[in-house]
C-alpha positions as CSV (number, residue, x, y, z in Angstrom):
1,M,-17.1,-2.6,-21.5
2,T,-14.3,-3.0,-19.3
3,D,-15.4,-2.9,-15.9
4,A,-11.6,-4.1,-14.4
5,A,-11.0,-3.7,-11.0
6,P,-7.9,-1.8,-9.6
7,D,-5.2,-3.9,-8.6
8,T,-4.1,-1.0,-5.9
9,T,-6.3,1.1,-3.5
10,L,-7.0,4.5,-4.8
11,D,-7.3,7.3,-2.9
12,S,-10.6,8.5,-3.5
13,A,-9.8,12.5,-1.8
14,T,-6.9,12.5,-3.8
15,G,-7.3,10.2,-7.1
16,T,-4.0,8.7,-6.7
17,T,-2.4,5.9,-5.8
18,A,0.5,5.3,-3.4
19,G,3.9,6.7,-4.9
20,A,1.9,10.4,-6.5
21,A,3.3,13.5,-5.0
22,P,0.9,16.1,-4.1
23,G,0.3,18.8,-6.5
24,T,1.3,16.3,-9.5
25,A,-1.1,14.3,-12.1
26,P,-2.0,11.0,-10.3
27,V,0.0,8.0,-10.7
28,L,-2.5,4.9,-11.9
29,D,-1.2,1.8,-11.3
30,T,-3.8,0.4,-13.3
31,A,-6.4,1.7,-15.7
32,P,-9.2,3.8,-14.8
33,V,-12.4,1.8,-14.0
34,L,-14.5,2.9,-16.8
35,K,-17.7,1.3,-17.7
36,V,-17.2,2.7,-21.4
37,P,-18.7,0.3,-24.3
38,Q,-15.9,-0.7,-26.2
39,D,-16.5,1.0,-29.9
40,V,-16.3,4.3,-27.9
41,L,-13.1,3.6,-26.4
42,D,-12.1,2.6,-30.1
43,H,-13.3,5.6,-31.6
44,F,-11.1,7.8,-29.2
45,A,-7.8,5.5,-29.8
46,K,-8.3,5.5,-33.5
47,L,-8.2,9.9,-32.7
48,G,-5.1,8.7,-30.2
49,V,-6.5,10.1,-27.1
50,S,-6.2,8.2,-23.9
51,P,-9.0,6.9,-22.0
52,E,-8.2,8.9,-18.9
53,T,-9.0,12.1,-20.9
54,F,-11.3,10.6,-23.6
55,S,-13.9,13.2,-23.1
56,G,-11.7,16.3,-21.9
57,G,-10.0,16.7,-25.4
58,H,-7.3,18.9,-26.0
59,L,-8.5,21.4,-23.1
60,G,-9.0,18.3,-20.6
61,E,-5.0,17.6,-21.8
62,K,-4.1,20.6,-20.8
63,L,-5.6,21.2,-17.6
64,G,-4.2,17.5,-16.9
65,I,-7.9,16.3,-16.1
66,R,-7.7,12.5,-15.2
67,I,-10.7,9.9,-15.3
68,V,-10.4,7.9,-12.6
69,E,-14.1,6.2,-12.6
70,A,-17.0,6.3,-15.5
71,S,-20.3,5.2,-15.7
72,G,-23.7,6.5,-17.0
73,D,-24.3,7.0,-12.8
74,R,-20.8,8.6,-11.5
75,V,-17.9,9.8,-13.2
76,V,-14.9,10.6,-11.0
77,G,-11.9,12.7,-12.2
78,T,-9.1,14.7,-10.7
79,M,-6.9,17.6,-12.1
80,P,-3.5,18.9,-10.4
81,V,-4.0,23.0,-9.1
82,E,-0.6,23.5,-10.3
83,G,-1.1,25.0,-13.8
84,N,-4.6,25.9,-13.2
85,Q,-4.1,28.8,-11.0
86,Q,-5.6,32.8,-11.9
87,P,-2.9,35.3,-10.8
88,Y,-3.5,35.4,-7.1
89,G,-2.3,31.7,-7.0
90,L,-5.8,30.3,-6.3
91,L,-7.5,27.2,-8.5
92,H,-9.2,29.2,-11.4
93,G,-13.1,29.2,-11.6
94,G,-13.0,28.3,-14.8
95,A,-10.6,25.2,-14.5
96,S,-13.2,24.1,-12.1
97,A,-15.9,24.4,-14.7
98,A,-14.2,23.1,-17.3
99,L,-13.6,20.0,-14.9
100,A,-16.9,19.7,-14.1
101,E,-18.1,20.1,-17.7
102,T,-16.0,17.2,-18.5
103,L,-17.1,14.7,-15.9
104,G,-21.0,15.2,-16.1
105,S,-20.6,15.1,-19.9
106,I,-18.7,12.1,-19.8
107,G,-21.4,10.5,-17.7
108,A,-24.7,11.9,-19.9
109,M,-22.6,10.7,-23.4
110,L,-22.4,7.0,-21.5
111,H,-25.7,7.4,-20.4
112,A,-27.2,8.1,-24.2
113,G,-25.6,5.5,-25.5
114,P,-24.2,4.1,-28.6
115,G,-25.2,6.2,-31.7
116,R,-25.8,9.6,-29.4
117,Y,-23.7,12.4,-27.6
118,A,-24.3,14.8,-25.3
119,V,-24.1,18.2,-25.3
120,G,-23.7,20.9,-22.5
121,V,-26.6,23.6,-22.2
122,D,-26.2,24.5,-18.8
123,L,-23.6,24.7,-15.9
124,N,-23.6,26.9,-13.0
125,A,-21.0,27.2,-10.3
126,T,-20.9,28.0,-7.1
127,H,-17.4,28.2,-5.5
128,H,-16.9,28.1,-2.1
129,R,-13.2,28.1,-0.9
130,S,-10.2,28.0,-2.7
131,A,-7.3,25.4,-3.7
132,T,-3.9,26.5,-3.7
133,S,-1.8,23.4,-4.4
134,G,-2.2,19.6,-4.5
135,L,-5.3,17.8,-6.5
136,V,-8.8,18.5,-6.6
137,T,-11.3,15.5,-7.3
138,G,-14.7,16.2,-8.9
139,V,-17.6,13.5,-8.5
140,A,-20.2,13.5,-11.0
141,T,-23.7,12.3,-9.7
142,A,-26.8,11.4,-12.0
143,V,-29.7,12.9,-10.8
144,F,-32.0,12.7,-13.8
145,K,-31.3,10.6,-16.9
146,G,-34.0,10.9,-19.6
147,R,-34.2,10.1,-23.2
148,T,-32.9,13.8,-24.4
149,A,-31.6,15.2,-21.3
150,A,-29.2,14.2,-18.3
151,T,-28.2,16.3,-15.5
152,Y,-25.6,15.7,-13.2
153,E,-24.2,17.1,-10.3
154,I,-20.5,18.0,-9.5
155,A,-18.8,18.2,-6.5
156,I,-15.5,19.1,-6.4
157,T,-12.9,18.7,-3.1
158,D,-9.6,19.6,-2.2
159,D,-6.9,17.1,-1.0
160,T,-8.3,17.2,2.4
161,G,-12.0,16.5,1.5
162,R,-13.0,19.9,1.8
163,R,-15.7,20.9,-0.7
164,I,-14.4,23.7,-3.6
165,T,-16.9,24.0,-5.6
166,S,-20.5,22.8,-6.4
167,C,-21.8,22.5,-9.8
168,R,-25.0,21.1,-11.9
169,L,-24.8,20.4,-15.8
170,T,-27.6,19.5,-18.0
171,C,-26.6,18.2,-21.6
172,M,-29.3,17.9,-24.6
173,L,-28.6,14.1,-25.3
174,R,-28.9,13.9,-30.0
175,D,-28.4,11.3,-32.1
176,L,-25.0,11.1,-34.0
C-alpha cells in the first residue's frame, strides 16, 4: 500500500496546490494520497492508466477527474467545470453524476479488496445549485461497507465550498 503524505498543502476546496489557475486541472506537486494495494496500482499501470484517474477510465480522463485521496473509507477527487458544461454554461448534471460514481466506485473497490470488484447498482443525485467555472471537489464517504454491497454518500462542492450536488451510490461487490 502507498500512504505517502503530500509535501505541500492541498487546498481541500479546490483539490489543488499553489500554482493552479482556477478552472484548470489541479497541479499536484506530489502523488495523490492513495491507500491502494500495490497490485491494484500495478494492474492499472500495465493498462497505461495514471493513478490520478485509475478508476475513472477513459470517461474520467475526458472529464478531467483527478483523484486526490483514496481509501475504502473516503475518496476525494476534483473535476474542472470547463469542458463539462451543458449548453447554458452550467456544470452538466451528468458530469457531476459521473464524478460521484467514480469516487464511490473507487471506495467500494478498495473496500472489496484483492480479487474483487465493485459494480454500481444504484445512483441518485440531487443538484442544489450550479457551477459555471473553476473546479468542483467530490468527497465520497462510506456509510455502509458489507461483504456483498457498499454504499457511499458523495458531496460535490464548488471552489468556495458551497454544495453543488448530493449523491448516494450503492455498489455490488463481486469476485473476479
